[in-house]
N, CA, C and O of each residue as an XYZ file, in Angstrom:
304
protein
N     152.348    142.409     85.071
C     151.236    142.381     86.005
C     150.579    143.753     85.974
O     151.259    144.778     85.934
N     149.286    143.761     85.992
C     148.572    145.029     85.940
C     148.678    145.760     87.266
O     148.907    145.150     88.311
N     148.511    147.062     87.211
C     148.607    147.845     88.442
C     147.495    147.474     89.416
O     147.674    147.600     90.627
N     146.348    147.018     88.911
C     145.270    146.611     89.818
C     145.657    145.340     90.582
O     145.281    145.174     91.742
N     146.397    144.456     89.937
C     146.857    143.244     90.626
C     147.850    143.610     91.726
O     147.804    143.058     92.825
N     148.743    144.543     91.420
C     149.727    144.978     92.419
C     149.016    145.668     93.576
O     149.355    145.450     94.740
N     148.037    146.494     93.256
C     147.275    147.185     94.292
C     146.584    146.188     95.205
O     146.566    146.364     96.423
N     146.023    145.156     94.627
C     145.361    144.119     95.426
C     146.348    143.435     96.358
O     146.047    143.208     97.530
N     147.515    143.111     95.844
C     148.527    142.452     96.664
C     148.977    143.367     97.799
O     149.110    142.930     98.943
N     149.209    144.630     97.479
C     149.638    145.599     98.508
C     148.573    145.696     99.601
O     148.907    145.700    100.786
N     147.314    145.773     99.223
C     146.235    145.855    100.217
C     146.199    144.605    101.086
O     145.987    144.689    102.296
N     146.407    143.448    100.467
C     146.407    142.205    101.241
C     147.548    142.201    102.262
O     147.357    141.820    103.417
N     148.715    142.622    101.830
C     149.875    142.637    102.720
C     149.680    143.674    103.816
O     149.999    143.419    104.977
N     149.158    144.844    103.455
C     148.940    145.894    104.448
C     147.947    145.486    105.531
O     147.975    146.032    106.634
N     147.078    144.539    105.229
C     146.094    144.098    106.218
C     146.701    143.153    107.257
O     146.056    142.826    108.254
N     147.933    142.719    107.025
C     148.606    141.801    107.940
C     149.310    142.572    109.053
O     149.629    143.750    108.891
N     149.552    141.906    110.186
C     150.368    142.524    111.237
C     151.785    142.796    110.711
O     152.239    142.142    109.772
N     152.470    143.756    111.317
C     153.789    144.178    110.846
C     154.780    143.027    110.698
O     155.517    142.967    109.714
N     154.801    142.117    111.666
C     155.772    141.016    111.584
C     155.494    140.113    110.383
O     156.425    139.618    109.748
N     154.225    139.900    110.073
C     153.881    139.092    108.907
C     154.170    139.845    107.621
O     154.553    139.230    106.626
N     153.996    141.175    107.616
C     154.352    141.971    106.449
C     155.836    141.814    106.138
O     156.226    141.682    104.978
N     156.651    141.830    107.175
C     158.096    141.648    106.992
C     158.404    140.270    106.408
O     159.258    140.140    105.531
N     157.708    139.246    106.894
C     157.919    137.892    106.375
C     157.532    137.810    104.901
O     158.252    137.218    104.097
N     156.399    138.405    104.551
C     155.955    138.405    103.154
C     156.968    139.139    102.287
O     157.332    138.671    101.208
N     157.420    140.298    102.768
C     158.397    141.077    102.004
C     159.674    140.275    101.784
O     160.235    140.303    100.689
N     160.140    139.561    102.804
C     161.360    138.759    102.670
C     161.154    137.629    101.668
O     162.041    137.349    100.861
N     160.003    136.981    101.709
C     159.710    135.919    100.734
C     159.688    136.477     99.308
O     160.210    135.858     98.381
N     159.089    137.633     99.149
C     159.028    138.248     97.813
C     160.424    138.602     97.329
O     160.753    138.374     96.165
N     161.255    139.162     98.218
C     162.640    139.487     97.843
C     163.375    138.238     97.358
O     164.012    138.244     96.304
N     163.274    137.166     98.148
C     163.949    135.915     97.782
C     163.422    135.367     96.460
O     164.192    134.881     95.632
N     162.120    135.445     96.266
C     161.503    134.954     95.039
C     161.999    135.743     93.831
O     162.311    135.158     92.794
N     162.073    137.059     93.958
C     162.550    137.898     92.857
C     164.009    137.613     92.557
O     164.400    137.560     91.391
N     164.817    137.430     93.587
C     166.227    137.085     93.389
C     166.340    135.761     92.635
O     167.158    135.632     91.724
N     165.523    134.781     93.011
C     165.530    133.484     92.311
C     165.116    133.644     90.847
O     165.713    133.029     89.964
N     164.105    134.461     90.591
C     163.660    134.686     89.210
C     164.752    135.347     88.380
O     164.979    134.973     87.230
N     165.428    136.337     88.970
C     166.510    137.010     88.256
C     167.665    136.053     87.976
O     168.257    136.076     86.898
N     167.975    135.214     88.957
C     169.045    134.229     88.775
C     168.688    133.241     87.668
O     169.532    132.893     86.842
N     167.457    132.799     87.656
C     166.990    131.872     86.619
C     167.070    132.521     85.241
O     167.457    131.872     84.269
N     166.705    133.800     85.154
C     166.767    134.514     83.875
C     168.209    134.635     83.399
O     168.485    134.481     82.209
N     169.143    134.912     84.330
C     170.560    134.997     83.951
C     171.062    133.639     83.473
O     171.790    133.566     82.482
N     170.686    132.570     84.157
C     171.109    131.224     83.765
C     170.571    130.890     82.374
O     171.297    130.368     81.528
N     169.300    131.195     82.145
C     168.679    130.904     80.851
C     169.386    131.672     79.731
O     169.645    131.121     78.661
N     169.691    132.930     79.979
C     170.387    133.748     78.993
C     171.778    133.194     78.712
O     172.202    133.106     77.560
N     172.471    132.828     79.760
C     173.820    132.280     79.610
C     173.783    130.968     78.835
O     174.633    130.724     77.979
N     172.807    130.133     79.133
C     172.673    128.850     78.449
C     172.399    129.054     76.961
O     172.979    128.372     76.116
N     171.514    129.995     76.649
C     171.197    130.259     75.242
C     172.431    130.748     74.486
O     172.639    130.382     73.329
N     173.245    131.572     75.139
C     174.443    132.102     74.487
C     175.494    131.021     74.241
O     176.275    131.118     73.295
N     175.517    129.997     75.087
C     176.560    128.972     74.979
C     176.078    127.693     74.296
O     176.859    126.756     74.135
N     174.827    127.637     73.899
C     174.254    126.405     73.348
C     174.999    125.931     72.101
O     175.253    124.734     71.962
N     175.353    126.835     71.198
C     176.075    126.434     69.981
C     177.432    125.822     70.330
O     177.848    124.834     69.725
N     178.114    126.412     71.306
C     179.410    125.876     71.719
C     179.256    124.493     72.345
O     180.093    123.616     72.134
N     178.188    124.301     73.114
C     177.946    122.992     73.725
C     177.674    121.932     72.667
O     178.164    120.808     72.771
N     176.893    122.286     71.647
C     176.589    121.345     70.562
C     177.873    120.987     69.820
O     178.102    119.820     69.504
N     178.710    121.984     69.540
C     179.980    121.738     68.853
C     180.876    120.825     69.675
O     181.476    119.893     69.139
N     180.967    121.088     70.975
C     181.801    120.255     71.849
C     181.276    118.824     71.908
O     182.062    117.876     71.915
N     179.965    118.660     71.951
C     179.377    117.325     71.990
C     179.654    116.564     70.696
O     179.965    115.373     70.727
N     179.543    117.244     69.575
C     179.824    116.589     68.288
C     181.297    116.172     68.209
O     181.620    115.082     67.737
N     182.173    117.049     68.674
C     183.596    116.726     68.660
C     183.895    115.519     69.557
O     184.662    114.631     69.184
N     183.283    115.500     70.732
C     183.493    114.366     71.643
C     182.971    113.075     71.018
O     183.615    112.030     71.110
N     181.813    113.152     70.389
C     181.242    111.965     69.743
C     182.160    111.464     68.628
O     182.355    110.259     68.469
N     182.717    112.391     67.865
C     183.626    112.020     66.780
C     184.900    111.379     67.351
O     185.370    110.368     66.830
N     185.449    111.959     68.406
C     186.658    111.400     69.015
C     186.407    109.996     69.567
O     187.272    109.125     69.473
N     185.239    109.783     70.133
C     184.887    108.448     70.638
C     184.799    107.466     69.476
O     185.333    106.360     69.552
N     184.123    107.872     68.400
C     183.960    106.999     67.233
C     185.306    106.657     66.597
O     185.480    105.562     66.062
N     186.254    107.585     66.650
C     187.576    107.362     66.056
C     188.547    106.702     67.024
O     189.709    106.479     66.683
N     188.080    106.388     68.223
C     188.945    105.737     69.211
C     189.997    106.668     69.798
O     191.015    106.201     70.309
N     189.770    107.959     69.733
C     190.747    108.912     70.259
C     190.393    109.414     71.648
O     190.901    110.447     72.084
N     189.537    108.702     72.338
C     189.142    109.139     73.677
C     189.481    108.055     74.692
O     189.682    106.892     74.341
N     189.539    108.453     75.936
C     189.808    107.511     77.024
C     188.698    107.654     78.055
O     188.174    108.749     78.259
N     188.341    106.559     78.701
C     187.315    106.657     79.762
C     187.806    107.616     80.859
O     188.999    107.682     81.157
N     186.869    108.346     81.443
C     187.228    109.290     82.484
C     187.554    108.553     83.774
O     186.833    107.640     84.177
N     188.625    108.947     84.409
C     188.995    108.391     85.707
C     188.477    109.338     86.781
O     189.096    110.360     87.076
N     187.357    108.994     87.349
C     186.702    109.872     88.314
C     187.517    110.043     89.592
O     187.304    111.001     90.335
N     188.429    109.145     89.851
C     189.278    109.258     91.038
C     190.269    110.419     90.896
O     190.749    110.942     91.902
N     190.576    110.824     89.673
C     191.515    111.918     89.466
C     190.857    113.285     89.551
O     191.541    114.308     89.541
N     189.548    113.306     89.633
C     188.858    114.587     89.741
C     189.073    115.096     91.128
O     188.585    116.172     91.473
């Protein structure tokens, strides 16, 4: 984001009453935390994608060879 965009946002927030500024700041904090969490999840998923594909292929092969059993969800 350009510094002019940030400046515009800061001016908009500064024009609000203090209690609303606090609310905006809290929303921004939560939004940034969500973005960071999403980025970590995406990174983790990309790192594990090859392992997931390998596990899926192995499961498919075991099913085709009759070496698998239906999952008993009651035992979870």
